[in-house]
N, C-alpha and C positions, 0 to 999 in steps of 0.2 A: 713403481711396478703395479700394474693392475691385471687381475685375472678373474675370470668367471667360469664356473662349471656347474652343471646340474647334478646334484648328489642328494641322496636320501629323499628324493621327491620334491626338491625345491632348489632354486638357484642359490649358489654360495659365491659371494664376491669377496675378493681380497685386494686391498690397497695397501701398499707399503711405501712410505715416504722417506725411508732411509736412503742415503746415497749408495750407489753401487750395489744393488741388491742381486745376489746370485739366484739362480733358478731352484737350487736345492731345497731351501726351506719351503717354498710354495709347493714344490712337488711332494714334499713330505706331508704337508697339510692335506692336500687333496687325496693322496694315497691313504692316509689315516681315515679320512671321512668315508672313503669307499670301503675300507675294511670294516668300519663300524656298521655300515649299511648291510654288508654281507653277514656279519656276526650277530647283529642285534635287531634286525628288522623282523617284526612279527608277521610280515607279509611274505616272507621267504620260507618255504617249507624246510629248507636245510639249514637255517640259521641256528645258532646256539640257543637263542631265545625260544624259537619254535620247538626245538627238540626238548628243551627243558620243560616248556609248557605242556607238552604231550606226555611227559613222564619218562622220556627216553634217556635222560641224563640224571643221575643222582646229584644231590646238592654237593656232595664231596668232589664231584668231577667238574664243577663249574670253574670257568676261568676266573682269575682274580678281578678282572674288569667287570664281568657280569655280577659277581658277588658284591662288588662295590656299588653298582647301579641298583641292585635289589635292596641293599642296605639303605641307600638313599630313599628309595621308594617307601620302605617301611618306616623310616624316620618321619617322612611327611604324612604318611597314613596316620601314625600315632598323633602327630602334632595337630592334625585337622579333625581328629575324632572320626576318621574314616571317610571324610569328604573326598580326599585325594587317595586314589588306590590304583596300583598298576594291575590289579586283578579285579576285573569287573564282570558281573554276570553277562553271559552272551558274547564277551569279547576275549575271554581267556587272558593269558599273560601278555600285557602290552605296556612295556616300560618306556615308550617313546617320549612321554612327558618329562622323563629324567634324562634319557639318552641324548636328546638334541643339545641341550645346554651343556651337559657334561662333556660330550665329545668335542664340541666347538671350543670349549674352554681348554681342553687338552690340546687342541690344534693351536690355539693362541700360545700355549706354553711351549709348543715346538718352535714357534717363531722367536719368542724371547730367549729360549735356550740356544738358538742359533745366533744370538747377538743383536737381533732386530729390536728397535725401540719404538718406532712410530708406525703404527698400522691400525687398520680397521678391517675386521673380519665379520661379514654380514651373512648370516645363514637364514634365509627366508624371513628377514625382518628382525631377527634377534641378533644382537651385535656385541662383539667383544672388541674393546679398543685399548690402545696403549699409546702413551706419549702425546696425548692431546694438548689443547682441547680439540675434541671432535664434536660436531653438531649432529644430533640424531633426531629425526622427525618422528612425532607420534601421530599416526594417521587418525583423521576424524572418523569415528565409527559410522557416521551416516553419509559421508561424502568421500569417495575414493580419491578425488583429486584435491583434497584439502587436508591441512594439518590442524590439529587442535593444540599442539604445543611443539616447541623445539627445545631439546635438552642439550646442554653443553657438558660433555663428560671427557675427562682426561684419561682415566684408567678404570677398567672394570667392565661390567656387563649391563646391557639393557635388553629386557624381554617384555613382550606384550602378549597377553592372552585376550582373545576377542571372539565375537560372534560373526564378524563381517566377512571373513574369508571362507570359512568352512561351515557356517551355520552353527547350530547348537550341538557342537561335537564334544564339548567338555561335559562330562556327567558328574553329578554329585554322587559319590560312592555310597552315601548313607541311604539314598533313595533309589538310585539307578536311573534317575530322570535327568534330563538336560539342565545344566545350571544357567538360569536366565536372569539372575538378579543384577548383573552388570552387563554393560555393552562392551567395555574394554577395560583392561587393567594393565598398567605398565609398571615394572619394577626396575629400579636402578640398584645394583649391588656390587660388592667388590669383585665377584666372579660371575660369569654367565651361568655356571652350574647353579648357583644360588638364585640368581635373578629369574631364570627360566622355570625352575621348580616352584619357587615361591609364587610367581605370577599364575601358573596353572592351578596350584593348590588354593590360592586366594580366590581365584575365579570360581572354582568348584564350591567354595564356601558361600558365595554370593556377597551381598552387601557387607555382611559381617567380616568377610575376608579382607576388606580394606584395613580395618583396625588390626586384624591378625597379622597381616604382612608388615604393617608399619611398626609393630612391636618387635619384629625380628631385627637383631643387631645388624647395622650397616645397610638396611634396606630403606629406600625411599619409594613412595607410591604415588602414581597419578591414575585415577580411576574415573571413568565416565559411566554414569548410571542411565538407565532408560529415562527418556525425557530430557536428557542433556545436562543433568546436574553433575558437577565435577567435585570430587573429593581428592585432596592431595596433601601430602605431608609437607611440613615447612621447609625441609631440606631438599626438595626436588630441584635439581639443577637446571631450572628454566633459563634459557639463553636470554641475555638482555635484548 
């Protein structure tokens, strides 16, 4: 079964290789992601995130989901000394760097909870897989039509933070300036929640973020620095 929808501002594709796949689990995945967009988008005036950011909701009234997202954001803010922050000057509350991986991981858990075992869920280039091996390409930061690595992942998440799609959009929360010390950084982790947040946080840290991400339990890192130099951890699952 294959299905693609545009949700949260990017294409989300689902491939399930189990036999006799019903429509229900896929319907649940895309319904959940649409719900996440409604509730957590900082670009929607009526979302829970926007209302909380404007001070219209007290902390005690937050949903358990948003409280979890904000707790993850605070965890990574502290771990990076403020380089990663969901509250940046001029932007207000914007937890997108946590929400994407967290919500897609939840979607993957809906699939496993429905008994599906072999699937690939790709959300704008960040991927949650199960029952592999699956091959995941890492785009060359300087050439849109080329790969600089192909990873082979059986279960877990793969996320990349980079400058090539949206320019210098990741800010170093310590300075408020764009993070430009890396061209791209890919993280492989047991969950997409971890992979996505670690990739963004490490990118915000700059070159020092490679060692920081590599030190986190279960994380493997593939980074491309300006000029083309590559740094990677020994356990990066590069395909033969």
